[in-house]
N, C-alpha and C positions, 0 to 999 in steps of 0.2 A: 504494500500500500504506500509506503513512504519511498519515493523514487526521485531521481534527479529531474524527471520531466514535470514535476508538480512544484508549485510554490509553497513556501512555508515561512512562518515567522517564529522566532524564539527570542524571548527576552527574560532576563533574570536580574534580580537585585540581591546583592549579597553584602554581608557585614562580618568582619572578624575583629575580635577584641582580645588582645593579649591579657593573660591572667598570671597570677603567681605560680610558682613551681614550674615554669616553662610550659604552661598550658595555654591553649588558645581556644576561645569559644567562637564558633562560626555558625551563621544562619543564612539561609537563602530562600527566596521565593521566586518562582519562575512560571512562565506560561508558554505553551506550544500551540500553534495554530497552523493547520495544514489544509490547503484548498485542493480537493480532488474532484475534477469535473464528473458529474453523474452520481456522486456520493454526497452524503451529508458532510458538511465541513467538520473536521476533527479538531477539537480544541480541549486542552486540559491544563490544569494548574498543578504544580508540585511545590513542595517545600521540604526543607531539612534543617536540622539543628544538631550540632555535635561538638565534641572536644577533641583537640589534637595535641600531640606532644612530640617534639623532635629531641632525640637522644643521640648525639654524635651524627651518624649517617642513617639512622633508622627513624622513620616517622610513623607514629601510630595514630589512628583516627577512629573514634567510635561515634557513629552518626545514626540518627533516626530519620527515615525518609517516608513521605506520604504523597500520594498523587490521586487525581480524580479521573484518570484515563480509564475507559471501559473496554479497551481492546487488548486482551491478553495476547502475548506473543511467545515465541520459543524461549524468551528470556524470563518468562513468568508473568504474573498478574500485576501490571503497573498500578492498579488501584489499591493494592494491598499496602499496609504499612510494614516497614522493615527496619530492623536494626542491622547495621553493617559495621563490622570491625575490619579495618584494613591496615596493612603494614607495607611500608615502602623502604627500599634501601638505595642510597645514593652511592654510585661508584666514583672513585676519584679518577680524574683524567690527568695524564702527564702533559706538561707544556712542551 
């Protein structure tokens, strides 16, 4: 359904606030709108709130996501609320 041949709009407003103990509070609110000829326009809102912490080269993020989309895909049901814990590692690059 989402294809390069259709137009869409995406906008998001986000905010991050540093906290004590090297934590960061982040929140975001966004909206997606897709115009597919012959179908009802698809539009949904999503939001998230979470805490992040960077320890040397490792970043941890615990975040709650929620969206109003009603079209499940192979990635799951986007209308469901979810807690997501992610970890990232930054590799050093030589000059």
